[in-house]
PAVOGU-50020 format. One record per residue (C-alpha): residue number from 1; residue in one letter; chain; x, y, z. Coordinates in nm, 2 decimals, padded with zeros to 4 digits. Example, Ala and Ser with C-alpha at 12.3 -4.5 7.8 and 13.67 -1.06 7.14 Angstrom:
2
NODE  num  residuo  cadena       X       Y       Z
NODE    1        A       A   01.23  -00.45   00.78
NODE    2        S       A   01.37  -00.11   00.71
END
This chain:
89
NODE  num  residuo  cadena       X       Y       Z
NODE    1        M       A   01.58   00.75  -02.06
NODE    2        R       A   01.73   00.42  -01.92
NODE    3        K       A   01.67   00.09  -02.05
NODE    4        Y       A   01.60  -00.18  -01.78
NODE    5        S       A   01.63  -00.55  -01.84
NODE    6        E       A   01.33  -00.78  -01.83
NODE    7        E       A   01.48  -00.97  -01.55
NODE    8        L       A   01.53  -00.65  -01.34
NODE    9        K       A   01.16  -00.54  -01.41
NODE   10        K       A   01.03  -00.88  -01.29
NODE   11        Q       A   01.26  -00.88  -00.99
NODE   12        V       A   01.13  -00.53  -00.88
NODE   13        V       A   00.78  -00.63  -00.94
NODE   14        A       A   00.82  -00.95  -00.74
NODE   15        E       A   00.98  -00.76  -00.45
NODE   16        Y       A   00.70  -00.50  -00.45
NODE   17        I       A   00.43  -00.77  -00.45
NODE   18        A       A   00.60  -00.96  -00.16
NODE   19        G       A   00.57  -00.65   00.05
NODE   20        E       A   00.87  -00.71   00.25
NODE   21        K       A   01.03  -00.37   00.16
NODE   22        T       A   00.89  -00.03   00.11
NODE   23        T       A   00.85   00.11  -00.24
NODE   24        A       A   01.14   00.35  -00.15
NODE   25        E       A   01.37   00.07  -00.04
NODE   26        I       A   01.31  -00.11  -00.36
NODE   27        L       A   01.34   00.18  -00.61
NODE   28        S       A   01.60   00.42  -00.44
NODE   29        P       A   01.91   00.20  -00.49
NODE   30        L       A   01.83   00.14  -00.85
NODE   31        S       A   01.72   00.51  -00.93
NODE   32        I       A   01.38   00.38  -01.08
NODE   33        P       A   01.09   00.62  -01.08
NODE   34        K       A   00.77   00.51  -00.91
NODE   35        S       A   00.58   00.54  -01.24
NODE   36        N       A   00.80   00.27  -01.39
NODE   37        L       A   00.72   00.04  -01.11
NODE   38        Y       A   00.34   00.08  -01.15
NODE   39        R       A   00.37   00.04  -01.53
NODE   40        W       A   00.58  -00.27  -01.49
NODE   41        K       A   00.34  -00.40  -01.22
NODE   42        K       A   00.05  -00.40  -01.48
NODE   43        K       A   00.27  -00.59  -01.73
NODE   44        Y       A   00.46  -00.85  -01.51
NODE   45        A       A   00.24  -00.91  -01.21
NODE   46        P       A   00.04  -01.23  -01.19
NODE   47        E       A  -00.33  -01.19  -01.27
NODE   48        G       A  -00.45  -01.21  -00.92
NODE   49        C       A  -00.21  -00.95  -00.79
NODE   50        L       A  -00.34  -00.65  -00.99
NODE   51        N       A  -00.61  -00.56  -00.74
NODE   52        P       A  -00.42  -00.39  -00.44
NODE   53        E       A  -00.73  -00.46  -00.22
NODE   54        D       A  -00.69  -00.83  -00.27
NODE   55        E       A  -00.32  -00.85  -00.19
NODE   56        F       A  -00.22  -00.98   00.15
NODE   57        N       A   00.13  -00.85   00.23
NODE   58        K       A   00.32  -00.68   00.50
NODE   59        R       A   00.25  -00.32   00.35
NODE   60        N       A  -00.13  -00.37   00.34
NODE   61        F       A  -00.13  -00.54   00.67
NODE   62        C       A   00.04  -00.22   00.83
NODE   63        L       A  -00.20   00.01   00.65
NODE   64        Q       A  -00.50  -00.18   00.78
NODE   65        K       A  -00.36  -00.18   01.12
NODE   66        Q       A  -00.31   00.20   01.11
NODE   67        K       A  -00.66   00.24   00.99
NODE   68        I       A  -00.81   00.04   01.27
NODE   69        Q       A  -00.60   00.23   01.53
NODE   70        R       A  -00.72   00.56   01.38
NODE   71        L       A  -01.08   00.45   01.38
NODE   72        E       A  -01.06   00.32   01.74
NODE   73        A       A  -00.92   00.67   01.85
NODE   74        I       A  -01.20   00.85   01.67
NODE   75        N       A  -01.45   00.60   01.85
NODE   76        S       A  -01.31   00.66   02.19
NODE   77        I       A  -01.34   01.04   02.14
NODE   78        L       A  -01.70   01.00   02.02
NODE   79        K       A  -01.78   00.79   02.33
NODE   80        Q       A  -01.65   01.06   02.56
NODE   81        V       A  -01.86   01.35   02.41
NODE   82        D       A  -02.17   01.41   02.60
NODE   83        C       A  -02.42   01.45   02.32
NODE   84        N       A  -02.74   01.29   02.20
NODE   85        E       A  -03.00   01.35   01.93
NODE   86        S       A  -03.21   01.60   02.11
NODE   87        M       A  -02.91   01.83   02.16
NODE   88        I       A  -02.86   01.83   01.78
NODE   89        L       A  -03.21   01.93   01.69
END
């Protein structure tokens, strides 16, 4: 088990919260397991950043954008289907 300095832990958490890099881009060069990052985040992240739904960063923005695109695609398919309530019953 490797020991990581407090400075490194805080730096990794700060990079993760900033959302400018993917988790893999942050952790791979340092050979840090994801489980360490999530444990460090609980310890070193500012109080307001602990709820991932409240974070506004590039990662969450991209995820929300993908979700919207997926839902729009489903919506357009459903609009093309010729079906109504009477056909279901």
